[in-house]
Backbone bond lengths (Angstrom), bond angles and torsions (degrees), N, CA, C in turn:
res aa  C-N    CA-C-N  psi(-1)  N-CA   C-N-CA  omega(-1)  CA-C   N-CA-C  phi
1 M - - - 1.387 - - 1.574 109.57 -
2 E 1.283 114.16 146.46 1.465 123.31 179.60 1.584 113.18 -107.78
3 T 1.313 115.31 153.92 1.436 118.74 -179.31 1.566 107.56 -130.14
4 L 1.385 116.27 126.84 1.488 121.26 173.84 1.489 108.56 -115.39
5 K 1.302 115.96 146.98 1.509 121.25 173.31 1.460 108.73 -121.66
6 F 1.319 116.63 145.34 1.464 124.30 -179.25 1.505 109.11 -137.18
7 K 1.406 115.80 135.04 1.378 118.01 164.92 1.493 110.41 -79.99
8 T 1.316 114.44 137.04 1.517 117.85 -172.82 1.533 112.26 -129.88
9 S 1.385 111.01 168.95 1.541 115.29 177.77 1.454 111.10 -98.23
10 L 1.437 116.63 14.29 1.396 122.76 175.66 1.517 112.89 -63.50
11 K 1.326 120.31 138.06 1.428 121.43 -173.35 1.519 114.79 -115.04
12 C 1.299 118.66 -30.40 1.496 124.05 -167.77 1.495 111.14 -152.47
13 S 1.292 116.53 178.32 1.416 123.00 177.48 1.564 114.05 -66.82
14 G 1.293 112.88 -25.62 1.480 117.95 173.14 1.536 114.97 -64.42
15 C 1.389 110.90 -38.56 1.491 119.74 178.13 1.571 106.16 -68.99
16 V 1.269 119.15 -37.82 1.418 120.12 -178.75 1.530 108.63 -67.32
17 A 1.329 118.02 -43.94 1.451 122.72 176.19 1.561 112.13 -56.81
18 A 1.296 115.16 -38.97 1.417 123.16 177.45 1.574 115.04 -58.81
19 I 1.338 116.13 -31.03 1.440 118.20 -175.67 1.569 108.11 -105.45
20 Q 1.337 117.50 -0.51 1.464 119.16 -170.48 1.550 114.02 -61.11
21 S 1.362 114.31 -51.01 1.459 117.32 -178.54 1.518 114.26 -63.64
22 K 1.253 117.41 -37.70 1.492 123.87 175.87 1.550 112.95 -66.20
23 M 1.335 114.03 -45.14 1.550 117.89 174.83 1.555 112.24 -62.26
24 D 1.301 113.87 -41.93 1.560 119.45 -177.14 1.554 105.27 -66.61
25 E 1.280 125.78 -25.57 1.430 127.16 -179.10 1.431 113.64 -77.99
26 L 1.304 122.99 -18.38 1.384 126.82 -176.64 1.540 110.77 -65.73
27 E 1.323 118.66 124.80 1.471 124.88 -169.10 1.513 114.98 -57.40
28 N 1.278 119.65 -53.80 1.428 123.74 -174.44 1.500 118.57 -87.31
29 V 1.307 114.09 0.14 1.496 119.29 -177.32 1.556 108.00 -86.74
30 K 1.281 114.73 118.08 1.477 124.55 176.06 1.549 114.52 -87.27
31 K 1.305 113.06 -38.91 1.527 116.46 -178.13 1.590 106.00 -154.13
32 W 1.358 114.32 141.41 1.498 115.63 172.36 1.503 104.62 -147.46
33 E 1.379 113.85 156.19 1.431 121.37 178.30 1.538 109.46 -159.15
34 V 1.293 113.48 154.12 1.404 119.75 178.73 1.533 109.73 -115.89
35 D 1.385 120.80 130.44 1.440 124.67 -179.26 1.536 103.82 -89.21
36 L 1.392 113.59 104.68 1.469 119.42 -178.92 1.538 109.63 -89.40
37 T 1.354 121.41 -0.93 1.485 121.96 -173.70 1.518 109.88 -83.08
38 Q 1.301 118.78 -14.99 1.555 124.06 -172.47 1.504 107.59 -100.74
39 P 1.349 114.87 157.28 1.534 116.06 176.33 1.546 110.90 -62.87
40 V 1.278 117.57 -42.26 1.518 123.87 175.41 1.483 103.29 -89.13
41 K 1.352 115.48 121.26 1.467 118.96 179.06 1.632 107.46 -86.38
42 I 1.294 111.71 118.68 1.409 120.80 -177.78 1.506 112.56 -97.99
43 L 1.266 122.20 126.53 1.479 127.92 171.70 1.462 110.98 -93.11
44 T 1.266 120.00 118.82 1.511 122.56 174.95 1.476 108.56 -110.63
45 V 1.369 113.33 125.97 1.457 124.33 -176.98 1.522 109.24 -117.16
46 E 1.329 116.36 128.20 1.449 122.35 170.74 1.430 116.90 -118.55
47 G 1.354 118.78 138.65 1.372 121.90 -178.85 1.475 111.39 173.34
48 D 1.343 117.67 -172.87 1.491 124.69 176.52 1.504 112.11 -107.16
49 H 1.271 112.98 133.83 1.597 119.09 179.73 1.476 107.23 55.45
50 L 1.279 120.55 54.49 1.455 122.69 174.77 1.476 111.72 -66.44
51 N 1.370 116.07 141.23 1.406 122.47 173.47 1.628 110.72 -109.89
52 E 1.305 110.95 101.27 1.454 117.98 -177.13 1.569 115.47 -53.32
53 E 1.339 113.43 -41.29 1.486 121.01 176.26 1.531 114.46 -62.14
54 E 1.278 115.61 -36.23 1.505 124.36 175.12 1.511 109.57 -65.13
55 I 1.263 115.85 -42.55 1.510 122.92 -175.64 1.528 104.71 -69.35
56 I 1.288 120.29 -47.92 1.539 123.49 179.19 1.456 110.27 -60.53
57 K 1.353 117.82 -44.91 1.495 120.67 -177.84 1.472 107.90 -66.24
58 T 1.311 123.40 -36.60 1.465 124.51 179.31 1.424 110.14 -60.69
59 L 1.384 118.28 -43.71 1.513 118.61 179.67 1.545 108.78 -72.33
60 K 1.283 116.64 -38.05 1.491 115.72 -179.76 1.528 110.26 -64.83
61 D 1.315 121.95 -41.15 1.431 123.37 177.95 1.514 112.89 -62.08
62 A 1.328 116.00 -22.56 1.521 122.53 176.98 1.480 110.14 -88.93
63 G 1.355 120.69 -0.30 1.498 123.23 -176.74 1.510 116.94 92.73
64 Y 1.351 115.59 13.18 1.493 116.25 -177.42 1.464 110.20 -121.29
65 S 1.331 118.45 165.54 1.396 122.98 178.31 1.553 109.17 -108.34
66 A 1.320 118.41 153.14 1.450 122.79 170.76 1.540 111.20 -145.57
67 N 1.280 117.44 138.78 1.441 120.29 175.56 1.557 106.11 -129.76
68 K 1.366 114.25 130.98 1.493 120.98 -179.58 1.592 106.17 -63.77
69 M 1.275 110.62 137.65 1.552 120.07 176.70 1.574 106.73 -91.68
């Protein structure tokens, strides 16, 4: 299993809720979470054969930005 981390423009649990259904639809993603306790909100994605461009596009389509760390 591989893990990717992204700096995001997410700000709160409402933002996380806004991306939840789209993130849950991603085929190779087994688990994902956003650390809302830090000033920079980090999205951690775990799965097999992850496609970082697909994850970034998923957030962009929902109105948020993401940059791989």
